[in-house]
N, C-alpha and C positions, 0 to 999 in steps of 0.2 A: 504494500500500500504506500503510495507516494503522498507525503504530507508536506505542505509548504506553510511555514509560519510567516506572518507579515505584521511587522510592527516597527516603531521608530527606535526602540531601545533593545540592546542586546549586549552580550559580552564584548569588551571587558568592563561594561558598566556593572557596578556591584551593588547598587541599591534600587529599591522600587521594582518597577515592571521589568527592567532589563535583567535583573537577577533571576526572577521567577521564570521568565521566558527562556533564558539560557538553560536553566536546570530542567525545565519541561522538555525542551527540544533535545537535549543531550540524553535525558532519560529515555525518551521515545526512540532515539537513534540507537540506543543500546539493545533494542529488541530487533531481532534479525528480520522480522516481517515488515519493518517500516524503513522506507527510504526518505530521509528527512532533509529539508532545506529551509533556509531562512532568508527573507528579503528584508533588509533593514538599512539604517542610516550609519554614517560614521559616528562612533561613540563620542558623547559629549557630556553626559549627565553623571553626577549632579553639579559639576563645576561650571556648567554652561561654557565650556571651552572644548574644542575638538581635541581628542586624545592625541598626544604627541606623535604616536606611531601611525596616525592616520591623516595627519595634516598634508595638504597639497596632493591628496589622492582623489580620484574620481571613481567611476563605476568599476568595480573589480570583484573577483570571487576568491574566497579562501576556504580552506577545509579546517574546521575546528571540531575535533572529537566526533568524527563521523557525520557532521552536519555541514552541508554545502552552504556557506554564508555569502550572500550577494549584497555588496555594499553600494550605497548611493550617496552622492554628495548632499549636503544640507547646510542651510544658513543657520548659524548659531549666534544669537545676539548676546553680547556681554551683559546687558541689562534687559532681561526678558520682560518687558511691559506687556500688557494685554495685546496691543497692536503688533508688537514684534513677535510675540508667541504665535499669532495667527499667520504672520509671514513665514516664520520658522516652520510651522507645520505644513503650510502650503508648499514650501520649497521641497519638502520630502514627498508630498503628494505628486508634484510635477516630475521630480527626478526619478522616483520609483516607477512612474508611468512608462519610462523607457524600458525598464526590465519587464513590466507586464506585457508590453507589446512583443518583446522578444519571446516571452513564455508562450505566446499564442502559436509559435511556429516550432515548438518542441513537444515531445509527448506530454500529455496533460497530467496534472496532479489530481489525486482522488479527493483529498481533503485540504482545504485552506483554513488555517486557524488565524483569525484576525484579532490582534490585541488592541483593544480600545481603552484609552484615547491614543492618538487623535481620532475622533469618531468619523470625520468626513473621509478619511483614507479608506473606509470600508466600501466606498463606491467602486474602487478598482477591482478588488476580488469578486465583487458581485457581477460586474460586467464580464470578467474573465469566466466566471462560473456559468453564465448564460450561454457563452459561446462554446466552452469546452465541456459543459455538463458535469462540472465538479460540485462537490458539497462545500458549504461555507459554515464554519463555526465562528461566531462573534463572541469573544470573551471580554467582558467589561470589568476593568479594574476600577475605574472612576466614572461617575456620571458627570462627565466633563462640562456639559452645557449647564446643567442644574447648578453645579458648583460655581461656575463663572457668574451665573445670574445671582445666586445667593450672596456671593462675596463682592458683588458690585463691579466685577471686572468687565462685564459687558452690560450696558444699560439700554441700548437701542432696542426697542420692543419689536420693530420689524425684523431686525437681524436675528433676534432671539427666536421669533416665530418661525422664520425660515430654517434656522438651525434645528429646531425641534422637529419640524416636518421631515427634514432630511434624515435625522436620527431615527425617527419612527419608521421611515421607509427601510433604512438599512437594517434595523433590528428585525422587522417583520419579514424581510426578504431573505434573511439568513435561514439556513436549514436547522441550525442549532444555536441556542443562546445560553450563555453561562455567565455567572458573576461570582464575586469572591465572598459575599456575605449574604445571610438570609435577610438582613435589613435592606440591602440594595435590591435583593430579589423582590421583596415586598413592595419597595418603592417603585420599581419598574412596573410591576403588575398593577399598582394603584394609579400611577400617573401616565403611563404610556399605553397606547392602544395595541396591545400585544395579543396575537392570536395563536400562540404556541407555548409549550412548556419552557420554563426557564430553569436550567440546571444550577444547582449550588456547587461551585467548584472553588473551595477555599484555598488561600495561600497555605503553604506547608513550611515545615522546618525539619532539618536533619538533626534529630535529637542525639545522634551518636557524635556529631561534630560540634554542635552547640550544647553545652552541658554546664552544670554548676561547678565552679572552681573555688578553692580556698583563696582568701585575700592575699596570701603569700605568693600565689601564682598569678595574681592580677597585674595590671599595668601601673600600680601605685608607685613603684620605684621608678619606672620610666617617666611618670608625670611628676615625680618628686612630691608625692603625697604621703604624709605620715600615717602610719597604721592606726593612730588614735583618732584620726579625723572621721567624721560621719559624712559620707559623700552622697550628694544628690545629683544624679546623672541624667542629662538629656543627650541622646546620641541619635543623629540622623540628619535628614535634610532640613535646612533652615530656610524656609520659604514663607509664603503668605498664608498658609492654611493653619498654622499652629498658634500664632499670637505669642511668640516666645519672648517679647519684650517684658512680659510679666515675670519671667524668671529673674531678670536683672532687678526689677523693682522689689521682688521678694528678697533677693540677696541683700539689697540695701537695707531692708527692714530687719534682717537677721545678722547684721554686722557684729553685734555684741556677742553673739554665740560663736565664740572663737573655735569651737570644735566642729562647726558645720562648714562644709565646703561645697560649692556648686561647681559642677564640671559640665561644659558644653563641648561635645565632640561632633564635628560635621562640617559641611560646607553648604553653600547656597547663597542666594541673593541677599538674605537678611543678616549674614554673619558679621559683616563690617559694621552694620548699624548697632548690633548688640555689643560689639567690642567698644565702639565709640561711647555708648551709654555707660558701660562699666568704667571707662577711663574718666569720663566727665564726673561720675559720682565717686571716683577715687576708691573703688571697691577692691579689697584685698581677699575677699572670700569667694572669688569666682575665677575659674580657669577656662581658657579656650584652647582647643586642640584640633588639628586637622583630622581628616579621616585616617583610620589606622589600617594596617594590613589585615586582610580578611582572615588569615590563619590565626590572628590574635583577637578575634571577635569575642570568644568566650572569656579571654583574659580581660578584655575591656569591660564586659558586663560585670565581671567579678570585683571591679573597684567600687561598685555602688552598694550602698545600704538601702537606697530608695531610687526608683526610676521614675521619670516623668514621661507620660504619654499625653501630649497636649494637642488639641486642635480646636478651632473656632466652632461655635454652636451652629453657624450657618451650614456647615458641611454635613452635620448630622449623620444620616445613613448614606450620604453621597459617596463616601469612601470609608475604608477601614484601614487604620494605620498598620502597615506591615511590620513595623518595629516591635509590635506587641508579641508576635510569634517568637521572635528571638529572645525577648525578655522572659517569656514563659518557659522556653526551653532551658534557659540559663538559671531557672529557679529564682527569678527576681520578683520583688514586690513593687507594684507601680501605684502612683497617683495618676488617675485617669480622668480626663475631662469628658463627660458624656451626659446627655440628657436622658431622662426616663423614656422607655419605649423605643429606644434605639438598640440596634444589635450589639454595639460595643458595651452599652450599659448592662444589657441582659447577660452577656457572657461573663463580665467581671463580677456582677452582683450575684448571679445564680451559682457560680462556682467558687466564690470567695477568693478571687485572684488578686485583689488589691483594694484600694480605697478610691471611691468615686467622688468627684467634686463638680461644682457647677462650672461650665465653660465661661470664658471671657470675663473672669472676675479675679482680680489680683488678691482681694481679701480672702476669697475661698481657697486659692492656691496657698496663701500664707498659712491659713488655719489648717488646711489639709496636711501641709508639711509638718507643722508643729505637733498636731495630733498624732500623726503617723510615727514621728520620732519618739513618742512616749508609749507606743504600743509594742507588744510582742508580735512581730511580723512573721515568725517562723512557720506558723500554720499556713499563711497565705503563700509563702515561698514554696512549701511542700505541695500545696494545691496547684501552683503554677506549673511546676515540673510535671506533676501527674497529669494535668490537663494536656500539656504539650505531647506527652507520650501517647495518650489515649486518643486525642482528637486531631493532632496536627502531623501525623506520620507522613512523610513524603511518599514512601512506597505505597502505602495504603490509599492515599488520596489520589495519586496519579493512576494507579491500577484500576481503582473503582470507576474513575471518570472515563477513561478511555475504553473500558469494557462496556460502558453505557452507550457511548456514541459510535463505537466501531462496529462495522458489519462483519469484521473478522472474528475468529474464535478467540477465546481467552488468550491474553498475552503469554508468550512463551518465556522461558528463562532468558535473561540478558545474554548478550554475546560474551563468551568467556574472556576475551581479550580486554574487555572494558572493566578494569579492576575497581574503578571508583567513578561514581557519578557526581562527585563534588567538583565543580569547576575549578580548574587550576588558575585562579585569578592572580596568583603570585608571579606567573610567567611573565607578565608585562609590567610588574612592579607597581600595580595599581593599589589603591587604598580604599578602605571601606568603613562606613559607620552603619547606618540603617536609613530607611526612608523616614 
């Protein structure tokens, strides 16, 4: 069975959609009945800068772990405003069109897996599928248009109306639809005119690779953090969806607690702003670090006594923070911003995985941190690890999903020569936090 993945993010991108697409494609390629390829852009995320190894390159093909990867050029803005993001995504749409035209003249693929966002790129696989009689699976990571509307990134009502109409067409014309959370699944069913089943296809974690470690094995020494410090960690993308300036404001309020240290690890368009805030306030209880090597992710998680999973209330069930899967696998306890009746709230509350606070409120974050530091969090940490093992297993999630949508028999054993499905991100010297 020939399978083509189509999306803007892929290896060596280490966070967000690119990480999961890479692991999915390589996992599928490890099974001998699948011939897997990927059509994607030059890697740029989360730094919003073209990867050094791909600069000044145009359309080309490379072989990465049994996956034929087709690369297309893309415009990457240094400051990705709403308008520049639209141009950025449009540039990939246009450059990838060259490859779609080429694909029309070679043997067809049986299944196209389109990774959304960007949602409008789904037009190209649908056109191809009409001509070549292929099946299309649209896998939705974020409800991109809804999020842009709720965050005020796009305010033109006519443009939003047009985008929603295109989105509905693309979703309904796909043969299969899947999304990463039950909350998003319900949101799609409630707000979109969908005439078919929506599969729940959650993000996963390799619980053998990401696991609890002792503080002595953590990156505290690397970051010059004393073992006596209580560390509150945010690790991941630093963008518009999290409202991370509140971390700096809370750090300012807790300056007198000399044993408490805030650590922010990541990259993104908001990093410099947070650093400037900390400098202006002359804060000594907050550290900033760049993304760390992927093979040290468990060590990074182990520095924390408490993790922060923050996002704005507007995004609600429009996306599910992928960083949570890593924290759970590492046996970490989190403070999570979530509203009642959202998928994130239900998961954390029902399984006692952390402490939930109101989004968009500095006072709630401050009180949540103070209260959490006075609690015994060991039960929550045990629950987190147990939940990851039971519900987030990479092998189980991928096997079950592809068994559902594939016309083939059950997946056979992996190709023996494929000893590990963990992407070797260290090969290119790249760094990682989480989304």
